[in-house]
LUMNU-417913 format. One line per 3 residues: number of its first residue (from 1); their letters; for each residue x, y, z of N, C-alpha, C, O. Coordinates in steps of 0.05 Angstrom, whole numbers, padded with zeros to 5 digits. Each point is the difference from the previous one (the first is absolute). Layout:
N
NUM	A	X,Y,Z,X,Y,Z,X,Y,Z,X,Y,Z | ...;
This chain:
123
1	KVG	00019,-00021,00000,-00019,00020,-00004,00015,00028,00005,00023,00000,00009 | -00035,00023,-00016,00022,00020,-00002,00007,00007,00030,-00013,00001,00020 | 00044,00005,-00026,00010,00005,00033,00018,-00022,00005,00016,00003,00018;
4	DRV	-00017,-00030,-00035,00015,-00022,00012,00027,00003,-00014,00005,00011,-00021 | 00011,-00021,00035,00029,-00002,-00009,00004,-00030,-00019,-00004,-00021,00011 | 00009,00021,-00033,00003,-00023,-00013,00024,-00007,-00016,00018,00016,-00001;
7	RCR	-00016,-00040,-00011,00022,-00005,-00020,-00011,-00009,-00024,-00018,-00016,00002 | 00027,00025,-00026,-00009,-00014,-00021,00020,00001,-00023,00022,00011,00003 | -00030,-00024,-00028,00018,-00001,-00021,-00014,00021,-00023,-00024,00005,-00003;
10	SAR	00045,00006,-00011,-00008,00020,-00018,-00019,-00014,-00026,00005,-00023,-00007 | -00022,00035,-00003,-00016,-00006,-00019,00010,-00002,-00022,-00007,-00018,-00015 | 00026,00038,00007,00012,00004,-00026,00024,-00020,-00005,00018,-00003,00015;
13	PGY	-00021,-00011,-00040,00026,-00013,-00005,00024,00007,-00002,00003,00016,-00018 | 00018,-00022,00031,00026,00017,-00008,00002,00022,00016,00022,00011,-00002 | -00039,00000,00020,00004,00021,00016,-00003,-00006,00032,-00021,00000,00013;
16	NES	00051,-00006,-00003,-00008,-00008,00032,-00015,-00029,00000,-00012,-00009,00019 | 00014,-00003,-00041,-00025,-00024,00003,00016,-00026,00019,-00013,-00019,00008 | 00039,00023,-00003,00012,-00024,00018,00002,00007,00032,00006,-00015,00019;
19	RVL	-00013,00044,-00019,00006,00009,00024,-00028,00005,00014,-00021,00007,-00012 | 00024,-00013,00038,-00022,00000,00016,00001,00027,00014,00018,00007,00014 | -00041,00011,-00020,-00007,00027,00008,-00016,00001,00020,-00021,-00013,00001;
22	EGV	00029,00034,00022,-00018,00004,00023,-00006,00028,00002,00016,00018,-00006 | -00043,-00016,00016,-00011,00030,-00001,-00028,-00006,00019,-00007,-00020,00013 | -00007,00046,-00018,-00031,00004,00013,-00015,-00003,-00018,00007,00009,-00021;
25	VEF	-00031,-00022,00022,-00024,00001,-00016,-00015,00024,00001,-00011,00008,00020 | 00012,00003,-00040,-00018,00028,-00009,-00023,-00005,-00012,-00016,00019,00000 | 00009,-00042,-00012,-00022,-00002,-00020,-00004,-00026,-00002,00020,-00015,-00004;
28	VGR	-00045,00004,00005,-00005,-00029,-00006,-00032,00002,-00017,-00020,00001,00013 | 00019,-00002,-00038,-00023,-00002,-00015,00002,-00006,-00025,00021,-00011,-00004 | -00035,00014,-00016,-00004,-00008,-00024,00012,00028,-00022,-00002,00025,00003;
31	RRG	00013,-00039,-00023,00005,00021,-00020,-00019,-00001,-00024,-00010,-00021,-00007 | 00005,00046,-00005,-00015,-00002,-00027,00011,-00017,-00023,00023,00003,-00008 | -00038,-00019,-00001,00009,-00015,-00021,00008,-00024,00008,00002,-00018,-00016;
34	FGK	00001,00014,00037,00012,-00028,00016,-00027,-00021,00009,00004,-00023,00008 | -00023,00032,-00010,-00024,-00023,00008,-00002,00007,00034,00000,00021,00013 | -00001,-00052,-00005,-00003,-00002,00034,00026,-00001,00010,00000,-00001,00025;
37	ALF	00025,00002,-00037,00027,-00003,00004,00005,00020,00026,-00009,00023,00000 | 00022,-00033,00021,00003,00023,00021,00034,00005,-00002,00017,-00016,-00008 | -00013,00040,00017,00026,00012,-00003,00004,00014,00029,-00015,00010,00016;
40	VGI	00044,-00013,-00016,00011,00015,00024,00020,00018,-00003,00021,-00007,-00009 | -00027,00037,00017,00021,00018,-00003,00018,-00001,00028,-00011,00001,00022 | 00037,-00002,-00026,00017,-00001,00022,00017,00026,-00001,00008,00009,-00022;
43	NLG	-00003,00003,00045,00018,00028,00002,00029,-00017,00010,00002,-00009,00022 | 00015,00008,-00038,00025,-00015,00012,00016,00020,00015,00018,-00010,00014 | -00020,00039,-00014,00015,00015,00019,00027,00006,-00014,00010,00022,00004;
46	VPL	00004,-00039,-00021,00021,00008,-00015,-00003,-00002,-00031,-00020,-00012,-00009 | 00035,00020,-00005,00003,00002,-00033,00001,-00028,-00011,00012,-00003,-00022 | -00022,-00014,00030,00002,-00034,-00011,-00023,-00005,-00019,00001,-00019,-00016;
49	GDS	-00022,00035,00018,-00024,-00004,-00019,00000,00010,-00025,00022,00005,-00010 | -00050,-00001,-00006,00001,00006,-00025,-00024,00018,-00004,-00012,00002,-00022 | 00005,00010,00046,-00029,00011,-00004,00000,00024,00025,00013,-00001,00020;
52	NGS	-00027,00018,-00026,-00006,00023,00022,-00029,-00002,00007,-00012,00020,00007 | 00001,-00041,-00009,-00022,-00006,00012,-00027,-00002,-00028,-00024,-00004,00004 | 00033,00006,-00027,-00017,00006,-00025,00013,-00021,-00013,00023,-00007,00004;
55	IDG	-00043,-00005,-00023,00007,-00017,-00023,-00018,00000,-00020,-00025,-00004,00003 | 00037,00010,-00026,-00018,00001,-00026,-00017,00027,00001,-00019,00001,-00015 | 00023,00020,00032,-00011,00023,00002,-00026,-00005,00026,-00013,00020,00008;
58	ERL	00010,-00040,00000,-00014,-00003,00019,00010,00003,00034,00011,-00020,00009 | -00013,00039,00004,00012,00005,00023,-00019,-00018,00020,-00024,00001,00001 | 00043,-00019,00019,-00006,-00015,00016,00003,00005,00030,-00017,-00003,00017;
61	FRC	00044,00013,-00016,00007,00018,00027,00023,00017,-00008,00008,00004,-00024 | 00001,00004,00042,00023,00022,-00001,00024,-00007,00013,00000,-00009,00023 | 00024,00013,-00040,00026,-00005,00017,00026,00016,-00019,-00002,00011,-00022;
64	APK	00020,-00014,00034,00024,00013,-00015,00004,-00016,-00021,-00002,-00024,00002 | 00011,00037,-00028,00008,-00017,-00022,00017,-00021,00002,00021,00002,00013 | -00029,-00023,-00024,00023,-00028,-00001,-00005,-00008,00029,00011,-00021,00005;
67	HGV	-00025,00031,00016,-00004,-00019,00025,-00026,-00015,00003,-00011,-00006,00021 | 00000,00000,-00045,-00024,-00014,00004,-00002,-00022,-00019,00013,00001,-00021 | -00026,-00020,00025,-00007,-00023,-00018,-00033,-00007,00001,-00014,00000,00020;
70	IVP	00007,-00005,-00044,-00031,-00008,-00001,00000,-00034,-00007,00009,-00005,-00022 | -00017,-00017,00036,00003,-00026,-00006,-00026,-00011,00010,-00014,00007,00019 | 00010,-00033,-00041,-00021,-00017,00010,00001,-00008,00025,00021,-00005,00012;
73	IHN	-00047,00003,-00002,00001,-00012,00029,00017,-00022,00003,00015,00000,00020 | -00015,-00020,-00039,00013,-00023,00003,00032,00002,00006,00013,-00016,00013 | -00003,00039,-00024,00029,00006,00005,00009,00006,00027,00024,-00002,00004;
76	VLA	-00042,00010,00016,00010,00005,00028,-00002,-00024,00012,-00019,-00015,00000 | 00047,00012,00012,00009,-00023,00009,-00003,-00005,00029,-00005,-00022,00008 | 00008,00043,00007,-00005,-00004,00028,-00008,00031,00016,00007,00022,-00009;
79	VFS	-00022,-00025,00029,-00004,00025,00018,00009,00001,00025,-00006,-00020,00013 | 00019,00038,-00002,00007,00006,00019,-00019,-00004,00029,-00021,00012,00002 | 00030,-00028,00019,-00018,-00002,00023,00013,00014,00023,00023,-00005,00008;
82	LKT	-00040,00025,00002,00010,00013,00019,00004,-00016,00026,00018,00005,00016 | -00035,-00023,-00012,00000,-00022,00022,00031,-00013,00003,00014,00005,00019 | -00005,-00022,-00045,00020,-00011,00005,00024,00016,-00014,00022,-00011,-00001;
85	QTF	-00024,00032,-00008,00021,00020,-00013,00013,-00016,-00020,00025,00001,-00003 | -00040,-00016,-00013,00014,-00015,-00028,-00020,00002,-00020,-00023,00007,00002 | 00037,-00016,-00023,-00019,00003,-00023,-00018,-00033,-00004,00011,-00022,00000;
88	IPL	-00033,00026,-00002,-00014,-00028,-00004,-00005,-00002,-00029,-00009,00019,-00012 | 00014,-00040,00000,-00003,-00005,-00025,-00028,-00006,-00004,-00012,-00013,00017 | -00001,00022,-00044,-00021,-00001,-00004,-00012,-00025,-00019,-00021,00002,-00012;
91	VLN	00035,-00023,00014,-00007,-00028,-00019,-00013,-00015,00026,00011,-00003,00022 | -00036,-00007,-00031,-00009,-00019,00022,00004,-00028,-00005,00003,-00016,00018 | -00004,00011,-00047,00007,-00030,-00010,00025,00008,-00022,00001,00020,-00014;
94	GTA	00014,-00038,00015,00021,-00006,-00022,00028,00005,00015,00004,-00004,00024 | 00017,00013,-00044,00026,-00002,00014,00010,00031,-00005,-00015,00016,-00011 | 00041,-00012,00020,00012,00025,-00002,00003,00013,-00026,00001,00025,-00004;
97	EDA	00001,-00050,-00017,00006,00006,-00026,-00027,00011,-00013,-00001,00019,-00015 | -00022,-00035,00025,-00019,00008,-00008,00000,00032,00009,00000,00015,-00020 | -00001,-00003,00042,-00002,00023,00010,00016,00019,-00018,-00010,00022,-00004;
100	RRG	00037,-00028,-00007,00016,00013,-00017,-00011,00006,-00029,00001,00020,-00014 | -00014,-00045,00009,-00009,00003,-00027,-00032,00013,00002,-00011,00007,-00021 | -00003,-00005,00045,-00024,00009,00003,-00023,-00016,-00005,-00022,00009,-00004;
103	AGR	00029,-00037,00005,-00018,-00019,-00001,-00016,-00001,00025,00005,00015,00019 | -00024,-00031,-00018,-00022,-00005,00021,-00014,00028,00012,00005,00023,-00007 | -00020,-00030,00021,-00012,00026,00012,00000,00000,00033,-00001,-00021,00012;
106	SKK	00003,00043,00001,00003,-00008,00029,-00023,00008,00011,-00016,00010,-00015 | 00010,-00012,00037,-00023,00005,00024,-00007,00028,-00004,-00022,00010,-00006 | 00047,00003,00010,00001,00030,00001,-00010,00017,-00026,-00017,00018,00001;
109	TTQ	00030,-00026,-00025,-00010,00006,-00027,-00031,-00001,-00001,-00014,00018,-00008 | 00006,-00041,00016,-00031,-00011,-00007,-00013,00017,00017,-00020,00009,-00010 | 00024,00002,00037,-00012,00015,00017,00005,00030,-00009,-00016,00015,00009;
112	IRQ	00035,-00004,-00026,00003,00025,-00008,-00023,00004,-00026,-00016,00019,-00005 | 00021,-00041,-00007,-00023,-00001,-00026,-00025,00000,00012,-00016,00017,-00010 | 00007,-00030,00028,-00026,00001,00012,-00011,00026,00013,-00023,00008,-00004;
115	QHA	00040,00004,00021,-00003,00027,00017,00000,00021,-00027,-00016,00018,00003 | 00028,-00019,-00025,-00001,00018,-00024,-00030,-00001,-00016,-00015,00019,-00007 | 00011,-00047,00004,-00027,-00007,-00010,-00022,00015,00013,-00017,00013,-00013;
118	NQQ	00016,-00014,00042,-00017,00004,00020,-00007,00034,-00005,-00022,00012,-00003 | 00049,-00003,00003,00002,00032,00001,-00013,00008,-00029,-00014,00020,-00002 | 00017,-00033,-00016,-00010,00010,-00032,-00030,-00011,00006,-00016,00014,-00013;
121	HQQ	00007,-00030,00025,-00030,-00009,-00001,-00015,00023,00014,-00021,00010,-00008 | 00034,-00001,00031,-00013,00024,00020,-00003,00022,-00015,-00021,00012,00004 | 00041,-00003,-00023,-00006,00025,-00013,-00023,00005,-00019,-00003,00022,-00010;
């Protein structure tokens, strides 16, 4: 959810794709032209990204140039837990390799999708 600290993979092939990026969620939602697919906008806090919070002319959140990434929700690998002070992987079923590839769907991802659907339904 917005405000969570997360780790993710870049969505752009060849652009930091082998690097795990870390930042704060600024946006969770849909993008024009992508149907029901959910995206996450992340402020990295450092210039390792490829965005300022907008993509293809669509402003999703605000951050300094090259300080943000906008990735499909399955590219989010882990969420920071305040309770344990560690990152919790988001893969419920599968292996660490599945997580790196984005395979499988975590319980948290399913919860995020459901929360977003409920919010859209209420509007």
